[in-house]
Phi, psi and omega in degrees: 000326184286323182295317176300324178294322178294318177294324178294320178295317178299319179296320179296319181295317179296316178296318180295320178295318177297319181293318178296318179299318180295317182295313182295320180297317180296315179295323180297312180286333180281325187251311189285326182297311176302319178296320179296321178295320178296320178295322180299309188271343181274325181280157186259123180277356180293323179293321179288333176293332181295337179279348182274157169300158187299318180293323178292321177295318177296321178293324179298314180294318178297321180297316182286329173296318179296318179295326180291321178294319177297322179294320179295318179296320180294318180294322178296318177294324179292318179296322180291331182261005184282155176282161177302323178295319178292322180293324178297315179294324177295322176296317178298319181293319179293321178295320178298318179293323178293319176300317178298321178296319178294320179295319179289330181292332180284341181295150180293130181279357182255004177268150179297337180285349181298320180294318178295321178293323179292325174302313180298319181295318180293321178297316178298317179297324180289326180290340182247089180300135179087358181280179180293148183282178184275010179254053174074028177093356178277157181279117181290333181264070186281355178234142180281351175081018179292316174268096188295318183296313178295325181294318180290320181293328178289344180251032176297150185287076176272131183221158176230138183269137176279180180293336178260010175083014180275123179278125179235143181270135178296156178297142181089353181277135183285140175246114181279146174297147176296140189293310186294322180298322179285317183293327180292337182250358184283154175269183187295318181292321176295322179296328180280312184292330181288342173273358178093013181256147175288150181217131175245147183244124182235157181237123179253129178254129180275171181294330181264016167097005177279141179251116185248129178273127180238134180252142183236133172250096190289332182200182184277192183294324188272013178094178183271079183262014179261125186291321181280164180294141181279141178280126178287140175228132183256128178250122183248127180284179184263197183293126181058040175234162171239177180292349180299330182294336179287326192242012182281344182267179180297161187295329181273001179249343187263134181297317180301322180290321176297320179292319180297322178289338179268008171099018179260152174266101194268132177236125180258108185269162175222152182258163177300140180089345181281185182299328182252021178221034183260036179229144181216152181294325187243327188252146172266168184287349178273353183267153177289328181297327181293321184267013178274068180211156177219206181295327183295315182293323177296317181287327186273338186235310187295311182292312175303320179295318181293318180295316179296322180292319179297316179293330176290333181269352183230169178272001182284157178259349181210164182230145173272139185243126176238121180232149176246129173056245179301325178301326175288320183296312179290334174296314178294324177296317179295318181292327182279341183254339186238100179298330178292325177288321181298326178289341182261355180257120182285315181204163182230123175248121184248112176264118183049061189293131177255103175240275171269125187238154177279175176284177179288168186287314182279138182294324180291335177286332178291346174296322177289327179298319182273002182285160176290143180304326179294328176292319178295320178293329178289328181277319186254353184085185181241018181238236186287145180268124176052062182292341182281353183296314177295328179296313180290332174294324179286327187273315185289149171300152186298321180294323177293322178293322176299315178298320180297315181294316177300318180293318180295317179293327178291319182287319186278316190242347184079022179272133180278336179064024182280341181277354175267131181299131181298330179287344181257350186295326179299318180285315183294314182290341176290338181241010185282319189262137171225182183282158175201170182262152177294326179297325177295320176296316178298322178298316178294325177295323177292324176296317177297317186290320180273349183056037178219140174278087192237173176281173183292137179258105183274352179267159173282131176214146178294152180283154177290346175282341182254302184237146184268351184254134173237144186279346182210164179242123181277135180299140176260157177279122183277072184292346176293346180273001179290131185245351180281159176302133184233137173237128182250122176243120184214162183254145178283349180248028178255102184278002186276314188268151179259085185286331181298320177291318183293320178297324176294328177283329181237072185291338182267005181283145173289133185238135178225118183244134173245115192299317186268006181277144172255195191290303185288348184294338181283359171248318195227016177293156185296332184239022181293334180287347177249332183268330189240307189301321177301322178290328176295313182294322178297320180295317179294322183287337183262359182293132175228118185292347180270346182226128178226130008286181185293140178299132176084352179232111182266148177296147180147173182267122173232171179157188183232000000 
């Protein structure tokens, strides 16, 4: 009698959760999206552009001028190929927008309701591509943007104050989109191109059928002015991250942009299951087979396929590897297990490397670490890990999501997150989380529980907290066999990683320690571009495959 009641209760909970998810999603798109659109087109991005560096602001304007020209060309081709019925409806829509513009133009410009009416007008104009602009029917894009300098200067923020102090923009003046609203919702390619850098999109297929999207920054802003061939460098994100976290910040703060300006051929990799790795030849994302992967599959399939693809697209014989957290761990696993991959990697830079890791901060959370894998699969399922996280990121206000992320990191890992600038957290946290598998989390729990950087244990075995005897021994990754130059960058305030053990395994590695840094600070700290990234670039530039250790950099602990 008890078992049917339990199944009935579980079914009711699942139905209630699905219904709540559907209701909140519907309300969000029905109510919040129009308001977000009004905020997008109503707010002025010129003020937010003033906070950007000069080169980033110029690249921002050039990017949107280029997008506007492409939109006009696309609309022209669409109108020429449209059916008479579609052209008739387009005309009706444009006439309706024009009538609304005339009606709103008659409204008093000195009343408080004028701003709200103009928001509605701009929103309507944005919903109808090619319709009359919000400046009384005049075309706001009066220049094609061929002469960028003259085009930007002609759109300087000229304003006139009304008798009530309301600032109004003259007709024909360009209104730039707000910077933060666009960057928080942009994808990886848009984040690169809006900074003025070229971006190529490639698809890597692994041996087991996963399709991984890899982005390439072939050169800097000023073109490929380096006579010699550029050295390819591969950047690998961490656990439940995508490559967006590398490029979401300003150009002088992000490592890929700094590397591109120093003459490197930058490749932004993604792992299976992430935002840019959710495709498979045979399985869909709703199947259990798609999410049946952990650290072993990433090290044995994703990294070799990505390295081979990069070398196939360039004339280089080896690639430099930069990994953060889990990206460093699977890189070391691949180099220690695959001699063919080790011959193709010139050097390894590990930022906050996660190999052997300590337990979580809270004792009650370590109960999950020591739990049997079947129990964890029963609680979290066997597919995607925490699928509701991205849903709450879209629904919650950005400040509320920032507080939620800070609280979660403090409770789970003991990170204070004080080294990340408060003004950047809204943007950084919007791109911090990506998808991942439950099996990867279970694999990391096994590493914590066994205190060994080992492969996945598919058998049932008692925990070291309960019984001291185990019936079998899971193979460990022999990272001490790595022979390429290695640089370890770690923080003195990071309680997660076991650096003492890792340094003992790699005694000849270059070590750089920042005492007050935590785990995520090696990607997004406010001063990481001055404390860490210059030493990373210096290490890469001094690497010589014929001499180890690196010339001019001796093994040992250094730092600030």
